[in-house]
C-alpha positions as a Markdown table, in Angstrom:
| # | Residue | x | y | z |
|---|---|---|---|---|
| 1 | Met | -119.3 | -3.9 | -167.4 |
| 2 | Ala | -116.2 | -2.1 | -166.2 |
| 3 | Asp | -118.2 | 1.1 | -165.8 |
| 4 | Tyr | -120.8 | -0.8 | -163.8 |
| 5 | Tyr | -118.2 | -2.2 | -161.3 |
| 6 | Leu | -116.5 | 1.2 | -161.1 |
| 7 | Ser | -119.8 | 2.8 | -160.3 |
| 8 | Arg | -120.5 | 0.2 | -157.5 |
| 9 | Ile | -117.0 | 0.8 | -156.1 |
| 10 | Lys | -117.6 | 4.6 | -156.0 |
| 11 | Ile | -121.0 | 4.1 | -154.2 |
| 12 | Ala | -119.4 | 1.7 | -151.7 |
| 13 | Ser | -116.6 | 4.2 | -151.0 |
| 14 | Ile | -119.0 | 7.1 | -150.5 |
| 15 | Ala | -121.1 | 4.9 | -148.1 |
| 16 | Leu | -118.0 | 3.9 | -146.2 |
| 17 | Ile | -116.9 | 7.6 | -145.8 |
| 18 | Leu | -120.4 | 8.6 | -144.6 |
| 19 | Leu | -120.3 | 5.7 | -142.1 |
| 20 | Ile | -116.9 | 6.9 | -140.7 |
| 21 | Phe | -118.2 | 10.4 | -140.4 |
| 22 | Leu | -121.3 | 9.1 | -138.5 |
| 23 | Ile | -119.2 | 7.0 | -136.1 |
| 24 | Ile | -117.0 | 10.0 | -135.4 |
| 25 | Ala | -120.0 | 12.3 | -134.8 |
| 26 | Ile | -121.6 | 9.8 | -132.4 |
| 27 | Asn | -118.4 | 9.2 | -130.4 |
| 28 | Leu | -117.1 | 12.8 | -130.3 |
| 29 | Pro | -118.4 | 13.4 | -126.7 |
| 30 | Lys | -116.8 | 10.1 | -125.5 |
| 31 | Phe | -113.5 | 10.9 | -127.3 |
| 32 | Lys | -113.4 | 14.3 | -125.8 |
| 33 | Glu | -114.1 | 13.0 | -122.3 |
| 34 | Glu | -111.4 | 10.3 | -122.6 |
| 35 | Ala | -108.9 | 12.8 | -123.9 |
| 36 | Tyr | -109.5 | 15.2 | -121.0 |
| 37 | Leu | -109.1 | 12.4 | -118.4 |
| 38 | Ser | -105.8 | 11.3 | -119.9 |
| 39 | Pro | -102.9 | 12.1 | -117.4 |
| 40 | Asp | -100.8 | 13.7 | -120.1 |
| 41 | Tyr | -103.6 | 15.9 | -121.5 |
| 42 | Gln | -102.5 | 19.4 | -122.4 |
| 43 | Val | -104.8 | 22.4 | -123.0 |
| 44 | Arg | -104.0 | 24.5 | -126.0 |
| 45 | Gly | -106.7 | 27.0 | -126.1 |
| 46 | Val | -107.7 | 30.2 | -127.9 |
| 47 | Val | -110.3 | 32.9 | -127.5 |
| 48 | Thr | -112.3 | 33.3 | -130.7 |
| 49 | Asn | -115.8 | 34.4 | -131.8 |
| 50 | Leu | -118.7 | 33.3 | -133.9 |
| 51 | Trp | -117.1 | 34.5 | -137.2 |
| 52 | Leu | -114.4 | 31.8 | -137.1 |
| 53 | Asp | -114.3 | 30.2 | -140.5 |
| 54 | Ser | -112.9 | 26.9 | -141.8 |
| 55 | Ser | -109.6 | 28.3 | -143.0 |
| 56 | Lys | -108.9 | 29.6 | -139.5 |
| 57 | Leu | -109.9 | 26.2 | -138.0 |
| 58 | Glu | -107.3 | 24.7 | -140.2 |
| 59 | Arg | -104.6 | 27.0 | -138.7 |
| 60 | Leu | -105.8 | 26.1 | -135.2 |
| 61 | Glu | -105.5 | 22.4 | -135.9 |
| 62 | Glu | -102.0 | 23.0 | -137.4 |
| 63 | His | -101.0 | 24.4 | -134.0 |
| 64 | Arg | -102.8 | 21.7 | -132.1 |
| 65 | Ile | -105.3 | 24.1 | -130.5 |
| 66 | Asn | -107.9 | 21.9 | -128.8 |
| 67 | Tyr | -110.0 | 24.4 | -126.7 |
| 68 | Leu | -112.1 | 27.2 | -128.3 |
| 69 | Phe | -113.4 | 29.8 | -125.9 |
| 70 | Val | -116.0 | 31.4 | -128.0 |
| 71 | Asp | -117.3 | 35.0 | -127.5 |
| 72 | Ile | -120.9 | 34.7 | -128.3 |
| 73 | Gly | -121.7 | 38.4 | -127.9 |
| 74 | Glu | -123.1 | 40.5 | -125.1 |
| 75 | Leu | -125.9 | 39.7 | -122.6 |
| 76 | Asn | -128.8 | 42.0 | -122.1 |
| 77 | Lys | -129.5 | 43.3 | -118.6 |
| 78 | Asn | -131.7 | 40.3 | -117.8 |
| 79 | Gly | -128.9 | 37.8 | -118.4 |
| 80 | Ile | -130.1 | 36.6 | -121.9 |
| 81 | Val | -127.7 | 36.2 | -124.8 |
| 82 | Asn | -128.3 | 38.8 | -127.5 |
| 83 | Ser | -126.9 | 36.8 | -130.5 |
| 84 | Ser | -129.4 | 34.9 | -132.6 |
| 85 | Ser | -129.8 | 31.2 | -132.4 |
| 86 | Glu | -129.3 | 31.0 | -136.2 |
| 87 | Glu | -125.9 | 32.7 | -135.9 |
| 88 | Ile | -124.8 | 30.4 | -133.1 |
| 89 | Ile | -126.0 | 27.3 | -134.8 |
| 90 | Ser | -124.2 | 28.3 | -138.0 |
| 91 | Phe | -120.9 | 28.6 | -136.1 |
| 92 | Leu | -121.4 | 25.2 | -134.4 |
| 93 | Glu | -122.2 | 23.6 | -137.7 |
| 94 | Arg | -119.0 | 24.9 | -139.2 |
| 95 | Val | -117.0 | 23.5 | -136.3 |
| 96 | Ala | -118.8 | 20.1 | -136.4 |
| 97 | Thr | -118.3 | 19.8 | -140.2 |
| 98 | Tyr | -114.6 | 20.5 | -139.8 |
| 99 | Glu | -114.3 | 18.0 | -136.9 |
| 100 | Asn | -116.1 | 15.3 | -138.9 |
| 101 | Ser | -114.1 | 15.9 | -142.1 |
| 102 | Lys | -110.7 | 16.0 | -140.3 |
| 103 | Gly | -111.3 | 13.7 | -137.4 |
| 104 | Tyr | -109.9 | 16.5 | -135.2 |
| 105 | Leu | -111.6 | 17.4 | -131.9 |
| 106 | Phe | -112.3 | 20.7 | -130.3 |
| 107 | Ile | -113.8 | 21.4 | -126.9 |
| 108 | Val | -116.0 | 24.4 | -127.6 |
| 109 | Leu | -117.1 | 26.7 | -124.7 |
| 110 | Pro | -119.2 | 29.8 | -125.0 |
| 111 | Tyr | -118.7 | 33.0 | -123.0 |
| 112 | Ser | -119.9 | 36.6 | -122.7 |
| 113 | Arg | -117.7 | 39.2 | -121.0 |
| 114 | Ile | -119.7 | 40.2 | -117.8 |
| 115 | Leu | -118.5 | 43.2 | -115.8 |
| 116 | Met | -119.8 | 42.6 | -112.3 |
| 117 | Glu | -120.4 | 46.3 | -111.6 |
| 118 | Glu | -122.5 | 46.7 | -114.8 |
| 119 | Tyr | -125.0 | 43.9 | -114.1 |
| 120 | Asn | -127.4 | 43.4 | -111.3 |
| 121 | Phe | -126.9 | 39.8 | -110.2 |
| 122 | Ser | -130.4 | 39.4 | -109.1 |
| 123 | Glu | -131.9 | 35.9 | -108.8 |
| 124 | Gln | -133.8 | 36.4 | -112.0 |
| 125 | Phe | -130.6 | 37.5 | -113.8 |
| 126 | Glu | -128.7 | 34.4 | -112.5 |
| 127 | Asp | -131.6 | 32.1 | -113.5 |
| 128 | Asn | -131.8 | 33.6 | -117.0 |
| 129 | Leu | -128.1 | 33.3 | -117.4 |
| 130 | Ile | -128.1 | 29.6 | -116.4 |
| 131 | Ile | -131.0 | 28.9 | -118.7 |
| 132 | Ser | -129.1 | 30.7 | -121.6 |
| 133 | Tyr | -126.0 | 28.5 | -120.9 |
| 134 | Gly | -128.2 | 25.4 | -120.8 |
| 135 | Asn | -129.7 | 26.3 | -124.2 |
| 136 | Leu | -126.3 | 26.8 | -125.6 |
| 137 | Ile | -125.2 | 23.4 | -124.4 |
| 138 | Lys | -128.3 | 21.9 | -126.1 |
| 139 | Leu | -127.3 | 23.5 | -129.3 |
| 140 | Gly | -123.9 | 21.8 | -129.2 |
| 141 | Phe | -121.4 | 23.5 | -126.9 |
| 142 | Asp | -119.4 | 21.3 | -124.5 |
| 143 | Gly | -120.0 | 23.4 | -121.4 |
| 144 | Val | -119.5 | 26.9 | -120.2 |
| 145 | Tyr | -116.7 | 29.5 | -120.0 |
| 146 | Leu | -117.7 | 31.9 | -117.2 |
| 147 | Asp | -116.1 | 35.3 | -117.7 |
| 148 | Ile | -117.2 | 37.5 | -114.8 |
| 149 | Glu | -114.6 | 40.3 | -114.3 |
| 150 | Glu | -113.8 | 43.0 | -111.8 |
| 151 | Val | -114.9 | 40.9 | -108.8 |
| 152 | Ser | -114.5 | 43.0 | -105.7 |
| 153 | Ile | -113.5 | 41.7 | -102.3 |
| 154 | Glu | -117.1 | 42.5 | -101.1 |
| 155 | Arg | -118.6 | 40.4 | -104.0 |
| 156 | Arg | -116.4 | 37.3 | -103.8 |
| 157 | Glu | -119.0 | 35.3 | -101.9 |
| 158 | Asp | -121.7 | 36.3 | -104.4 |
| 159 | Tyr | -119.4 | 35.2 | -107.2 |
| 160 | Leu | -118.5 | 31.9 | -105.6 |
| 161 | Glu | -122.2 | 31.1 | -104.8 |
| 162 | Phe | -123.1 | 31.7 | -108.5 |
| 163 | Val | -120.3 | 29.4 | -109.7 |
| 164 | Lys | -121.7 | 26.7 | -107.4 |
| 165 | Lys | -125.2 | 27.4 | -108.6 |
| 166 | Leu | -124.2 | 27.1 | -112.2 |
| 167 | Arg | -122.3 | 23.9 | -111.6 |
| 168 | Thr | -125.4 | 22.2 | -110.1 |
| 169 | Asn | -127.3 | 23.0 | -113.3 |
| 170 | Leu | -124.7 | 21.3 | -115.5 |
| 171 | Thr | -124.2 | 17.6 | -116.0 |
| 172 | Asp | -120.9 | 15.8 | -115.2 |
| 173 | Glu | -120.2 | 15.8 | -119.0 |
| 174 | Asn | -120.3 | 19.6 | -119.2 |
| 175 | Tyr | -117.1 | 21.4 | -118.7 |
| 176 | Leu | -117.1 | 24.5 | -116.4 |
| 177 | Ser | -114.3 | 26.8 | -117.0 |
| 178 | Val | -113.9 | 30.2 | -115.4 |
| 179 | His | -111.8 | 33.3 | -116.2 |
| 180 | Ser | -110.1 | 34.6 | -113.1 |
| 181 | Gly | -108.2 | 37.7 | -112.1 |
| 182 | Ile | -104.5 | 37.8 | -111.4 |
| 183 | Leu | -103.2 | 36.6 | -108.0 |
| 184 | Asp | -103.8 | 39.7 | -105.8 |
| 185 | Asn | -105.8 | 40.9 | -102.8 |
| 186 | Val | -109.1 | 39.8 | -104.4 |
| 187 | Trp | -108.0 | 36.6 | -106.2 |
| 188 | Thr | -106.1 | 35.3 | -103.2 |
| 189 | Lys | -104.8 | 31.7 | -103.0 |
| 190 | Asp | -107.7 | 30.8 | -100.7 |
| 191 | Phe | -110.2 | 32.2 | -103.2 |
| 192 | Tyr | -108.6 | 30.3 | -106.0 |
| 193 | Glu | -108.9 | 27.1 | -104.0 |
| 194 | Asp | -112.5 | 27.8 | -103.2 |
| 195 | Ile | -113.2 | 28.1 | -106.9 |
| 196 | Ser | -111.1 | 25.0 | -107.6 |
| 197 | Glu | -113.5 | 22.9 | -105.6 |
| 198 | Thr | -116.2 | 23.6 | -108.2 |
| 199 | Ala | -114.7 | 24.5 | -111.6 |
| 200 | Asp | -112.9 | 22.2 | -114.0 |
| 201 | Leu | -110.6 | 24.8 | -115.4 |
| 202 | Ile | -109.4 | 28.2 | -114.3 |
| 203 | Val | -108.0 | 30.5 | -117.0 |
| 204 | Ile | -105.6 | 33.0 | -115.5 |
| 205 | Pro | -104.5 | 36.1 | -117.5 |
| 206 | Ser | -100.8 | 36.9 | -117.8 |
| 207 | Tyr | -101.5 | 40.6 | -118.8 |
| 208 | Gly | -102.8 | 43.8 | -117.4 |
| 209 | Val | -100.2 | 43.9 | -114.7 |
| 210 | Gly | -99.1 | 47.5 | -114.9 |
| 211 | Thr | -96.1 | 49.3 | -116.2 |
| 212 | Leu | -93.1 | 46.8 | -116.2 |
| 213 | Asn | -90.1 | 46.3 | -118.3 |
| 214 | Glu | -89.4 | 43.0 | -120.0 |
| 215 | Glu | -87.4 | 41.4 | -117.2 |
| 216 | Glu | -89.9 | 42.6 | -114.5 |
| 217 | Tyr | -92.8 | 41.3 | -116.6 |
| 218 | Arg | -91.3 | 37.8 | -117.1 |
| 219 | Thr | -90.4 | 37.6 | -113.3 |
| 220 | Tyr | -94.0 | 38.7 | -112.4 |
| 221 | Val | -95.6 | 36.0 | -114.6 |
| 222 | Ser | -93.1 | 33.4 | -113.5 |
| 223 | Asn | -93.8 | 34.1 | -109.8 |
| 224 | Gln | -97.6 | 33.9 | -110.4 |
| 225 | Val | -97.2 | 30.5 | -112.1 |
| 226 | Lys | -95.0 | 29.2 | -109.3 |
| 227 | Gln | -97.4 | 30.3 | -106.5 |
| 228 | Leu | -100.6 | 29.0 | -108.2 |
| 229 | Ala | -98.9 | 25.7 | -109.2 |
| 230 | Lys | -98.8 | 25.0 | -105.5 |
| 231 | Leu | -102.6 | 25.2 | -104.9 |
| 232 | Asp | -104.1 | 22.1 | -103.3 |
| 233 | Pro | -103.6 | 19.3 | -105.8 |
| 234 | Tyr | -106.7 | 17.5 | -104.5 |
| 235 | Thr | -109.1 | 20.3 | -105.6 |
| 236 | Lys | -111.0 | 19.7 | -108.8 |
| 237 | Ala | -109.8 | 22.5 | -111.1 |
| 238 | Lys | -106.7 | 22.6 | -113.3 |
| 239 | Leu | -105.1 | 25.8 | -114.4 |
| 240 | Val | -104.5 | 27.4 | -117.7 |
| 241 | Leu | -102.3 | 30.5 | -118.3 |
| 242 | Glu | -103.9 | 33.0 | -120.8 |
| 243 | Ile | -101.2 | 34.5 | -123.0 |
| 244 | Pro | -101.7 | 37.8 | -124.7 |
| 245 | Ser | -101.6 | 38.7 | -128.4 |
| 246 | His | -103.5 | 41.9 | -128.0 |
| 247 | Arg | -101.2 | 43.9 | -125.7 |
| 248 | Asn | -98.2 | 46.1 | -126.2 |
| 249 | Pro | -94.7 | 44.9 | -125.2 |
| 250 | Pro | -93.5 | 43.5 | -122.9 |
| 251 | Glu | -96.9 | 41.8 | -122.5 |
| 252 | Thr | -96.3 | 39.5 | -125.5 |
| 253 | Ile | -96.8 | 35.8 | -126.3 |
| 254 | Glu | -93.1 | 35.3 | -126.4 |
| 255 | Asn | -92.4 | 36.8 | -123.0 |
| 256 | Ser | -95.4 | 35.1 | -121.4 |
| 257 | Leu | -94.4 | 31.7 | -122.7 |
| 258 | Leu | -90.8 | 32.2 | -121.7 |
| 259 | Ala | -91.8 | 33.0 | -118.1 |
| 260 | Tyr | -94.3 | 30.1 | -118.0 |
| 261 | Asn | -91.8 | 27.5 | -119.3 |
| 262 | Lys | -89.1 | 28.8 | -116.9 |
| 263 | Ala | -91.4 | 28.6 | -113.9 |
| 264 | Leu | -92.5 | 25.0 | -114.7 |
| 265 | Asp | -88.9 | 24.0 | -115.2 |
| 266 | Glu | -88.1 | 25.1 | -111.6 |
| 267 | Ile | -90.9 | 23.6 | -109.6 |
| 268 | Glu | -93.0 | 20.6 | -109.1 |
| 269 | Asn | -96.2 | 21.5 | -110.9 |
| 270 | Thr | -99.5 | 20.0 | -109.7 |
| 271 | Lys | -102.1 | 22.3 | -111.3 |
| 272 | Phe | -101.1 | 23.8 | -114.7 |
| 273 | Ile | -102.1 | 21.8 | -117.8 |
| 274 | Gly | -101.6 | 24.4 | -120.6 |
| 275 | Thr | -102.1 | 27.8 | -122.1 |
| 276 | Ser | -104.7 | 29.7 | -124.0 |
| 277 | Ile | -104.2 | 32.6 | -126.4 |
| 278 | Tyr | -106.1 | 35.9 | -126.2 |
| 279 | Ser | -107.1 | 36.1 | -129.0 |
| 280 | Glu | -107.4 | 34.4 | -132.3 |
| 281 | Trp | -108.4 | 37.5 | -134.2 |
| 282 | Thr | -105.4 | 39.5 | -133.0 |
| 283 | Met | -102.8 | 36.9 | -133.9 |
| 284 | Asp | -100.4 | 37.6 | -136.7 |
| 285 | Gly | -97.9 | 35.3 | -138.5 |
| 286 | Asn | -95.0 | 36.2 | -136.3 |
| 287 | Glu | -96.9 | 35.5 | -133.2 |
| 288 | Trp | -98.0 | 32.1 | -134.5 |
| 289 | Lys | -94.3 | 31.4 | -135.2 |
| 290 | Asn | -93.3 | 32.4 | -131.6 |
| 291 | Tyr | -96.2 | 30.3 | -130.2 |
| 292 | Lys | -95.1 | 27.2 | -132.1 |
| 293 | Glu | -91.5 | 27.7 | -131.1 |
| 294 | Phe | -92.1 | 28.0 | -127.3 |
| 295 | Ile | -95.1 | 25.6 | -127.0 |
| 296 | Glu | -93.4 | 22.6 | -128.3 |
């Protein structure tokens, strides 16, 4: 008789766990949207790829990473993602299984690095790219991370028009994040504000700034943050500083975060809501230690 009741208890426990997982899975989109709309919401992102496994997801949770900017591989010349659906689905299933088992939420956004000078942004290319992003969202991504690099002054309007076109093909629940350039003669404050009217997040690199010593680098990053923090607070986009783990000193996570924190301590910030690491696969134990020290 005791074995009978023990068996019934085990069955009931398993059923309860399955029900909890189901409730979490059904409500994940709602939970994500409510978290993002919270006034104290902070982005802690990382650039990763389709080979991210469960052990690495555990480390990301440990450091409270909540955004995954996922490199899904190259596009072909027609704007179509080369990676197979099976490979992408396998990645999304690993993330969903982890989320459901841990009750931890990631916002997962796909990207392919697109060099503007290497692709012909014809109407067909743009339409195919938008269709590809739409298909990725149907598979389970939360939106899009648009990484178009080396935008020239002459192509700024083309770039802006494509961002608007992409936005009109997404729903209000889909996040549109864009990777920008550093504040310069192409990515001017006016251009940032134009993009801010359409995108939800703008991710700004804090690297690739030339030959500087440590003090000059920190000053440079700090000044970038101070200037961009003053963008029109009524535009849509919030800002995220991308911090490097793939560069040589002085372009390091420690220096970048020191400059970021110092800048925000000195100004009234209306735009920045966090940072993102480039990249997960180049992070070592010491960099994770520095990240944890300066991010909390």
